[in-house]
BAPA-859549 format. One record per atom (N, C-alpha, C, O): residue in one letter; x, y, z. Coordinates in steps of 0.2 Angstrom, whole numbers, plus 5000, padded with zeros to 4 digits. Example, Ala and Ser with C-alpha at 12.3 -4.5 7.8 and 13.67 -1.06 7.14 Angstrom:
2
A506649725039
A506249785039
A506649845039
A507149835042
S506449895035
S506849955036
S506450005039
S506750065040
//
This chain:
386
X533951264805
X534051264813
X534151194815
X533751154813
X534551184820
X534651114823
X533951094826
X533651124829
X533851024824
X533151004826
X533150994834
X532551004836
X533650984837
X533650974844
X533551044848
X533251054853
X533751104844
X533651164847
X532851184846
X532551214851
X532551154841
X531851164840
X531451134846
X530951154849
X531751074848
X531451034853
X531451074860
X531051084864
X532051104861
X532151144867
X531651204867
X531451224872
X531551234861
X531151294860
X530451274862
X530051304865
X530251214860
X529551184861
X529551174869
X528951184872
X530051144872
X530051134879
X529951204883
X529551214888
X530251254880
X530251324883
X529451354882
X529251384887
X529151334877
X528451354876
X528051324881
X527551354884
X528151254882
X527751224887
X527851254894
X527451254898
X528551274896
X528651304902
X528251364903
X527951384908
X528251404897
X527851464898
X527151454899
X526851494903
X526851404896
X526151384898
X526051364905
X525551384908
X526451314907
X526351284914
X526451344919
X526151344924
X526951384918
X527151434923
X526851504922
X527151554925
X526351504918
X526051574916
X525851604922
X525551574927
X525851674922
X525651704928
X525051754926
X524751744921
X525051814930
X524551864928
X524751924931
X525351934932
X524251974932
X524452044934
X524552044941
X524052034945
X525152064943
X525252074950
X525252144952
X525752184950
X524852164956
X524752234958
X524952244965
X524752194969
X525352294968
X525652344964
X526352344962
X526752394962
X526552284960
X527252274959
X527452294952
X527152334949
X528052274949
X528352304943
X527852304937
X527952344933
X527452254937
X527052244931
X526652314930
X526652344925
X526252334936
X525852394935
X526252454934
X526052494930
X526852454937
X527252514936
X527452524928
X527452574926
X527752464926
X527952474919
X527452474914
X527452514908
X526852444915
X526252454911
X526052524911
X525852554906
X526052554917
X525852624917
X526352674913
X526152724910
X527052654913
X527452694909
X527352684902
X527352734898
X527152624900
X526952614893
X526352654891
X526252684885
X525852664895
X525252704894
X525452774894
X525152814890
X525952794898
X526152864897
X526552874890
X526452934888
X526852824888
X527152834881
X526652844876
X526752884872
X526152804877
X525552814872
X525252884872
X525052904867
X525252904878
X524952974879
X525453034878
X525253084879
X526053014877
X526653064876
X526753104882
X526953164882
X526653064888
X526853104894
X527353064898
X527453084904
X527753024895
X528252984899
X528853024900
X529053054896
X529053024907
X529653064909
X530053024913
X529853004919
X530653004911
X531052954915
X531352984921
X531652944925
X531253044922
X531553074928
X531053074934
X531153084940
X530453044933
X529953044938
X529952984943
X529652994948
X530252934941
X530352874945
X530952834944
X531252834938
X531252814949
X531852774949
X531752714944
X532252684941
X531152684944
X530952624940
X531052644933
X531152594928
X530952704931
X531052724924
X531752754922
X531852774916
X532152744926
X532852764924
X533152724919
X533552744914
X532952664919
X533052614913
X532552634908
X532052594907
X532652684904
X532052714900
X531952684894
X531452694891
X532352634892
X532252594886
X531652544887
X531252534882
X531652514893
X531152454893
X530452474893
X530052434890
X530252534896
X529552554895
X529352554887
X528752544886
X529752564883
X529652574876
X529552504873
X529152494869
X529852454876
X529752384874
X529052364876
X528652324872
X528852384882
X528152364885
X527652394880
X527152364879
X527752454879
X527352494874
X527252464867
X526752454865
X527852444865
X527852414858
X527452344858
X527152324853
X527552304864
X527252244864
X526452254864
X526152214861
X526252304868
X525552314868
X525252344861
X524752324859
X525652384858
X525452404851
X525452344846
X524952344842
X525852294847
X525852234842
X525352184844
X525052154840
X525252174851
X524852114853
X524252134857
X523852094859
X524052204858
X523452224861
X523652244869
X524052214872
X523252284871
X523352314878
X522952274883
X522652304887
X523152204883
X522952164888
X523552144892
X524052164890
X523452114898
X524052094902
X524552054898
X525152064897
X524252004894
X524751954890
X525051994884
X525551984882
X524652044882
X524852084876
X525452124878
X525952134874
X525452144884
X526052184887
X526652144888
X527252164887
X526552074889
X527152034891
X527451994885
X528051974886
X527051984880
X527351944874
X527951964872
X528451924872
X528052024870
X528752054867
X529252064873
X529852044872
X529052094878
X529552114883
X529752054888
X530252064891
X529451994888
X529851944892
X529751874888
X530251844887
X529251854885
X529151794882
X529651784876
X529951734875
X529551834871
X529951834865
X530751844867
X531151804864
X530851884873
X531551884875
X531851824878
X532451804877
X531451784881
X531651724884
X531751674879
X532251634879
X531351664873
X531551624868
X532151644864
X532551604861
X532251714863
X532751744860
X533451724864
X533951704861
X533351724870
X533951714874
X534251634873
X534751624874
X533751594872
X533851524871
X534251514865
X534851484865
X534051554859
X534351544853
X535051574853
X535551554850
X535051634856
X535751674857
X536251634861
X536851634859
X536051604866
X536451554870
X536751504866
X537351484866
X536351474862
X536551424857
X537051444852
X537551414851
X536951504850
X537451534845
X538151554849
X538651534846
X538051574855
X538651594859
X539051534861
X539651524860
X538651474863
X538951414865
X539351384859
X539851354859
X539051394853
X539351364847
X540051394845
X540451364842
X540151454847
X540751484846
X541351454850
X541951464849
X541151424856
X541651394860
X541651314858
X542151284857
X541051284859
X541051204858
X541151184851
X541451134850
X540951224846
X541051194839
X540651134838
X540851084834
X540151124842
X539751054843
X539051074844
X538951094850
X538651064839
X537951084840
X537551044846
X537151074849
X537750984848
X537450944853
X537650974860
X537150984864
X538250994861
X538451034867
X538051104868
X537951124873
X538051134862
X537751204862
X536951194863
X536751244867
X536651144861
X535951134863
X535851114870
X535351144873
X536351084873
X536351074880
X536351134884
X535951144889
X536751184882
X536751254885
X536151284884
X535851314889
X535851284878
X535151314877
X534651274881
X534151314884
X534651214882
X534251174887
X534251204894
X533751214897
X534851214896
X534851244903
X534551314904
X534251324909
X534651354899
X534251414899
X533551404899
X533151444903
X533251354895
X532551344895
X532251324902
X531651334904
X532651284906
X532451264913
X532651304919
X532551284924
X533051354917
X533251404923
X532651424926
X532251464923
X532551414933
X531951434936
X531851514937
X531351544937
X532451544937
X532451624937
X532251654931
X532051714931
X532251614925
X531951634919
X531251624918
X530851664916
X531051554920
X530351534918
X529851564923
X529251574922
X530151594929
X529651624934
X529351684931
X528851714934
X529751724926
X529551784924
X529351794917
X529351844914
X529251734913
X529151734906
X528551764904
X528351784899
X528051774909
X527451804908
X527351864913
X526751864916
X527851894915
X527851954919
X528152014916
X528552004911
X527952074918
X528252134915
X528852154919
X528852194923
X529452124917
X530052134920
X530552154915
X530552124909
X531152184917
X531652204912
X532252164912
X532752174908
X532252114917
X532852074918
X533052034912
X533652024910
X532552004909
X532651954903
X532951994897
X533451974894
X532752054896
X533052094891
X533752114892
X534252114888
X533952114899
X534652124901
X535052064898
X535652074896
X534752004899
X535151944897
X535251944890
X535751924887
X534751964886
X534851964879
X535352014877
X535751994872
X535352074880
X535952124878
X536652094880
X537052104876
X536652064886
X537352044888
X537551984883
X538151984882
X537151944881
X537251884877
X537551914870
X537951884867
X537151964867
X537351994861
X538052024862
X538452014857
X538152054867
X538852084869
X539352034868
X539952044865
X539251974871
X539751924871
X539851894864
X540451874862
X539351884861
X539351854854
X539751904849
X540251884846
X539651964850
X540052014846
X540752024848
X541252024844
X540852014854
X541552014857
X541951954854
X542551964853
X541651904854
X542051844851
X542151834844
X542351794841
X541851884840
X541951894833
X542651914831
X543051934835
X542851904825
X543451914822
X543451984819
X543952014817
X542852014819
X542852084815
X542852144820
X542552144825
X543252194818
X543352244823
X542752284824
X542652304830
X542252294819
X541652334820
X541152294825
X540752324828
X541252224825
X540852184830
X541052204837
X540652204841
X541752214838
X541952234844
X541652294847
X541552304853
X541552344842
X541252404844
X540552394846
X540352424851
X540252354842
X539552334844
X539452294851
X538952304854
X539952254852
X540052224859
X540052274864
X539652274869
X540452324864
X540452374869
X539852414869
X539552434874
X539552434863
X538952474863
X538352434866
X537952464870
X538252364865
X537752324868
X537852324876
X537352334880
X538452324878
X538652324885
X538452394888
X538152394893
X538652444885
X538552514887
X537852524888
X537552564892
X537452504883
X536752514883
X536352484888
X535752494889
X536652434891
X536252394896
X535952434902
X535452424905
X536352494904
X536052534909
X535452574907
X535052594911
X535352574900
X534752604898
X534152564899
X533552584899
X534252494901
X533752454903
X533652444910
X533052444913
X534252444914
X534252434921
X534952444923
X535352424920
X534952484929
X535652504931
X536052454934
X536652454934
X535752394935
X536152334937
X536652314932
X537052274933
X536452334926
X536952324920
X537652344921
X538152314918
X537752384926
X538452404928
X538852344930
X539452344929
X538452304934
X538852244936
X539052194931
X539552154932
X538852204925
X539152164919
X539652204916
X540152184913
X539552274915
X539952314911
X540652314915
X541152314911
X540752314921
X541352314925
X541852254923
X542352264920
X541652194924
X542052134922
X542152134914
X542652114912
X541652154911
X541652144903
X542152194901
X542552184897
X542152264904
X542652314902
X543352294904
X543752314900
X543352274910
X544052254912
X544352204908
X544952204907
X543952154906
X544252094902
X544452124895
X545052114892
X544052174892
X544252204886
X544852244886
X545252244881
X544952274892
X545552314893
X546252274892
X546752304890
X546252214894
X546852174893
X546852134887
X547152084886
X546352144882
X546352114875
X546552164870
X546652224871
X546652134864
X546752184858
X546152214855
X546252254850
X545652204859
X544952234857
X544752294861
X544252324860
X545252314865
X545052364870
X544852434867
X544352464870
X545152464862
X544952524859
X544252524857
X543852574858
X544052474853
X543352464850
X542852454856
X542352494856
X542952414860
X542552394865
X542352454870
X541852464872
X542952484872
X542852534877
X542552594874
X542052634877
X542652614867
X542352664864
X541552644863
X541152694864
X541352584862
X540652564862
X540352574868
X539752604869
X540652554874
X540352564881
X540252644882
X539752664885
X540752684880
X540652754881
X540052784877
X539752824880
X540052764871
X539452784867
X538752764870
X538352804870
X538752704873
X538152674876
X537952714882
X537452734883
X538452734886
X538352774892
X538152844890
X537652874893
X538452874884
X538152944882
X537452944880
X537052984881
X537252884876
X536552884874
X536152874880
X535552904880
X536352844885
X535852834891
X535752904894
X535252914897
X536352934895
X536353004899
X535953054895
X535853104898
X535953054889
X535653104885
X534953134887
X534853194888
X534453084888
X533853114890
X533853154897
X533453204898
X534253124901
X534353164908
X534753224907
X534553274911
X535153234903
X535553294902
X535053344899
X535053404901
X534553324895
X534053374892
X533453384897
X533353444897
X533253334900
X532653344904
X532853374911
X532553424913
X533353344914
X533553364921
X534153414921
X534353434926
X534453424915
X535053464915
X535653434919
X536053474921
X535553374920
X536053334923
X536153264921
X535753224922
X536653254917
X536753184914
X536853124919
X536653074918
X537053144925
X537153094931
X536453094935
X536553064941
X535953124933
X535353124937
X535153064940
X534953044946
X535053014935
X534752944936
X535252904941
X534952874946
X535852914940
X536352874945
X536352904952
X536352864957
X536252974953
X536253004959
X535552984962
X535552964968
X535052984958
X534352964961
X534352894963
X533952874968
X534652854959
X534552774960
X534952764967
X534652714970
X535452794968
X535752784975
X535252794980
X535252754985
X534852844980
X534352864985
X533852804985
X533652784991
X533652784979
X533152734979
X533352674982
X532952634985
X533952654980
X534252584982
X534352584990
X534152534993
X534452644993
X534552645000
X533952635004
X533852615010
X533352655000
X532652645003
X532552565004
X532052545007
X532952525000
X532752455000
X533352415004
X533452365002
X533652455009
X534152425013
X533852365017
X533252355018
X534352315018
X534152255022
X533752265028
X533352225030
X533852315032
X533452335038
X532752335037
X532352325041
X532552355030
X531852355029
X531552295027
X530952285025
X531952235026
X531652175024
X531752125030
X532252125033
X531252085032
X531352035037
X531551965034
X531151925033
X532151965032
X532451905028
X532951875033
X533451905034
X532951815034
X533351775038
X534051755034
X533951735029
X534551765037
X535251745034
X535251675035
X535251645041
X535451635030
X535551565031
X536151545034
X536651585033
X536151485037
X536851455039
X537151425033
X536851425028
X537851415033
X538151385028
X537851325026
X537851305020
X537651285031
X537451215029
X536751225025
X536651185020
X536351265027
X535751275023
X535851305016
X535551285011
X536351355016
X536451385010
X536751335004
X536651344999
X537151285007
X537551245002
X537051185001
X537251144996
X536451175004
X536051115003
X535751114996
X535551164994
X535851054993
X535551054986
X534751044986
X534451064981
X534451034991
X533751014991
X533351064995
X532851054997
X533751124996
X533351175000
X532751204997
X532751214991
X532251205000
X531551224997
X531551304998
X531951335002
X531051334994
X530951404994
X530251414995
X529851374994
X530051474998
X530451525000
X530851525006
X530751475010
X531251575008
X531651575014
X531251615019
X531151675018
X531051585025
X530651625029
X530051655026
X529651625022
X529951725027
X529451755024
X529651805018
X529351855016
X530251775015
X530551815009
X530151805003
X529651765003
X530251844998
X529851844992
X530051774989
X530551744990
X529551754985
X529651684981
X530251684976
X530451634974
X530551744975
X531051754970
X531751744973
X532251754970
X531751714980
X532451704983
X532451634984
X532051604988
X532951594981
X532951524982
X533651494980
X534051534977
X533751434982
X534451404980
X534451394973
X533951384969
X535051394970
X535251374963
X535351294962
X535451274957
X535351264968
X535351194968
X536051164964
X536551194965
X535951114961
X536551074957
X536751124952
X537351114950
X536351164949
X536651214944
X537251254946
X537751264943
X537251274952
X537751314955
X538451274955
X538951294953
X538351214958
X538951174958
X539251144952
X539851144951
X538851134947
X539051124940
X539451184937
X539951174933
X539151244939
X539551304936
X540251304939
X540751324936
X540251294946
X540951294949
X541351244946
X541951254945
X541151174945
X541551124941
X541751154935
X542351144933
X541351184931
X541451204924
X542051254924
X542451254920
X541951304929
X542551354930
X543151324931
X543651334928
X543151274936
X543851244938
X544151204932
X544751204931
X543751164929
X543951134923
X544251174917
X544751164914
X543851234917
X544151284912
X544851304913
X545251314909
X544951324920
X545651344922
X546151284921
X546751294920
X545951224923
X546351174923
X546651154916
X547251144915
X546151154911
X546251134904
X546451204900
X546551194894
X546451264904
X546651324901
X546251334894
X546551354889
X545651334895
X545151354890
X545051424890
X544651444894
X545251464885
X545251534886
X544551564886
X544351604890
X544051534882
X543451564882
X543051544888
X542551584890
X543151484891
X542851464897
X543051514903
X542651534907
X543751524903
X543951574907
X543651644907
X543451674911
X543551664900
X543151724899
X542451724902
X542251774905
X542151674900
X541451664903
X541451664911
X540951694914
X541951634914
X542051624921
X542151694924
X541851714929
X542551734921
X542651804923
X542051844923
X541851884928
X541651844918
X541051884917
X540551854922
X540151894925
X540451784923
X539951764927
X540151774935
X539751804938
X540751754937
X540951764944
X541051834946
X540951854952
X541251874941
X541351944942
X540651974944
X540552024949
X540151954940
X539451984941
X539151954948
X538851994952
X539251894949
X539051864956
X539351894962
X538951914966
X539951914962
X540351944967
X540052014968
X539952034974
X539852044962
X539652114963
X538952114966
X538852154971
X538452074964
X537752074966
X537752044974
X537352064977
X538252004975
X538251984982
X538552034987
X538352044993
X539152064985
X539452104990
X539452184988
X539552224992
X539252194982
X539252264979
X538552304980
X538552364978
X538052274982
X537452304982
X537152294989
X537152244992
X536852344992
X536552344999
X535952304999
X535752275004
X535552294993
X534952264994
X535052184994
X534652154996
X535652164992
X535752094991
X536252064997
X536352004997
X536452115001
X536952095006
X536752045011
X537052015015
X536052045012
X535751995017
X535751925014
X535551875018
X535851915008
X535751845005
X536351805006
X536951835004
X536351745007
X536951705008
X537151675002
X536851674997
X537751655002
X538151614997
X537651564994
X537351524997
X537651564987
X537251524983
X536551544983
X536151514978
X536251584987
X535551604986
X535551684984
X535851724987
X535151694979
X535151754976
X534351784975
X533951744976
X534351844974
X533651874971
X533751844964
X534051874960
X533351794963
X533451754957
X533451794950
X533851774946
X532951844950
X532851874943
X533551914941
X533651924935
X533951924946
X534551964944
X535051914940
X535451944937
X534951854940
X535351804937
X535151804929
X535551774925
X534551834927
X534451834920
X534951864916
X535051844911
X535251914919
X535751954915
X536351904913
X536651914908
X536551864917
X537151824916
X536951754915
X537351704916
X536351734912
X536151674911
X536551634906
X536651574907
X536751664900
X537151634895
X537751604897
X537851544896
X538251644900
X538851614903
X538751564908
X539151514909
X538251574912
X538051524918
X537851454914
X538151404916
X537451454909
X537251394906
X537851364902
X537951304902
X538351404899
X538851374896
X539351344901
X539651294899
X539451374906
X539951344912
X539651274914
X539951224915
X538951274915
X538651214917
X538751154911
X538851104912
X538551174905
X538651134899
X539351104898
X539451044896
X539851154900
X540551134899
X540651074904
X541051024902
X540451084910
X540551034915
X540250964914
X540650914914
X539650974911
X539350904909
X539650874903
X539750814903
X539950924898
X540250894892
X540950854894
X541050804892
X541350884899
X541950854901
X541850794904
X542150744903
X541350794909
X541150734913
X540950674908
X541050614909
X540550694903
X540250654898
X540850624894
X540850564893
X541250664892
X541850634888
X542250584892
X542550534889
X542350604898
X542750564902
X542450494903
X542750444902
X541750494904
X541450434904
X541450394897
X541450334897
X541350434892
X541350404885
X542050364884
X541950314880
X542550394886
X543250364885
X543250294889
X543650244887
X542850294894
X542850224898
X542350174895
X542550124894
X541750204894
X541150154891
X540650204888
X540350244892
X540450194882
X539950234879
X539250234882
X538950284883
X539050164885
X538450164888
X538450204895
X537950234896
X538950194899
X539050234905
X539050314904
X538750354908
X539250334898
X539250404896
X538550424895
X538350484898
X538150394892
X537450404891
X537050404898
X536650454899
X537150354902
X536850354908
X537050414913
X536650444916
X537650434913
X537950484917
X537550554914
X537350594918
X537550564908
X537250624905
X536450624907
X536250684910
X536150574907
X535450574909
X535350584916
X534950624918
X535850554920
X535750554927
X535950634930
X535550654934
X536350664926
X536550734928
X535950784927
X535750824931
X535650774921
X535050814920
X534450794925
X534150844927
X534350734926
X533850714931
X533950744938
X533550774941
X534550734940
X534750764947
X534750834947
X534550864952
X534950874942
X534850944942
X534150964942
X534051014946
X533750934939
X533050954939
X532750944946
X532350974949
X532950884949
X532650864955
X532950904961
X532550924965
X533550934960
X533750984965
X533451044965
X533451084970
X533051064960
X532651124959
X531951114960
X531551154959
X531751054961
X530951034961
X530551074966
X530051094964
X530851084972
X530451134977
X530351204974
X529851234975
X530951224971
X530851294968
X530351294962
X529951344962
X530351244958
X529851244953
X529151244956
X528651274953
X529051204961
X528351194965
X528151264967
X527551284967
X528651294971
X528451364974
X528251414968
X527751444969
X528651414963
X528451464957
X527851444954
X527451484953
X527651384953
X527051354950
X526451384954
X525951414952
X526451364961
X525951384965
X525851464966
X525351484967
X526451494966
X526451564967
X526051604961
X525651644961
X526251574955
X525951604949
X525251584948
X524851624945
X524951524951
X524251514951
X523951564956
X523351594954
X524251584961
X523951634966
X523851704962
X523351734963
X524351724958
X524351784955
X523751784950
X523451834949
X523751724946
X523151714941
X522451724944
X522051744942
X522451684950
X521751674953
X521651724959
X521051734961
X522151764961
X522051814966
X521851784973
X521551814977
X522151724974
X522051684980
X522551704985
X523051664986
X522451754989
X522951784993
X522951745000
X523451755004
X522451705001
X522451665007
X523051615006
X523451595011
X523051585000
X523551534998
X524251564998
X524751535000
X524251634996
X524851674996
X525151675002
X525751665003
X524751695007
X525051705014
X525251635017
X525751635021
X524951585015
X525051515018
X525751495015
X526151465018
X525851515008
X526451495005
X527051525007
X527551495008
X527051595009
X527651625011
X527651625019
X528151655022
X527251595022
X527351585029
X527151635034
X527451645039
X526651685031
X526451735035
X525751725039
X525551765042
//
């Protein structure tokens, strides 16, 4: 294993320790832990709650507790912490398929390690990180030269809805891209198989394979923007690199992507300018997903450009990191052609500026997680401005 990748994994472990959280009741943590307890008691029924329509994830929570104990951290080790570390390694592997340079691949893995929307939930019981792992595996298999890997790529993508239905937002651009490639038959077949596996429990239990999709539509409408007191940002506020979080009395999970966003924009533009096929591929997957979650879901339509319900970005973390790393790589090479010393200075400056643009976000996450650990709800209400 690359020594610098090991350094990145150590940084990730430090992030886990610094930003560790605790049991947040009555949010997703308690819901998924309850599902895991139902699995242990053989009473789990995915038709009982829209949260369990992604019926695979509760089994990960249950398995984590079986392996590491039925404490809060026992429930979280496998289902988020291990997945976060796995996503770093998988992004390194995926990036290597494009860069063919371990140093640039490590840079992409490093960005995964510092993404605030990942570190904020590395010790929470959420299914979003697992979505990112599945999506990254799908991309790795898709870029393979082996036909059966293309089938696995489609299968990984199709199975994402078994974890969370927002996986559809990845399947759409992923499937459309596959349709225009020579891999279409294998990938689309894999997606169909994945959908069939997902619908089987609902066909058996509810006698309706589309039960979860119909029910989720009702569940989603209950989370419409009118039920949230979230202020829409002005363009100037939304585009600001130094915007602090949270927004008004919104949840702490809504914040600016800072310089990360603009580096991804630059990476995309450079990919099209230099006609880099794989960067164009990553761009289609990334921006297709961003457009979907921004315009295609009623729960996110109140959020402005560049600002998202952050945990949803876990799904598309790998191509996001690669677009950023590609932008930094090109800028670094341009500087290197001019002067080696200035190339190093530019690289260090970009990393420092990126972290600085997210400093208020890190601060908010840090204090929010302290609140969860200590149950200091006076500080909580002060933090969110209520």
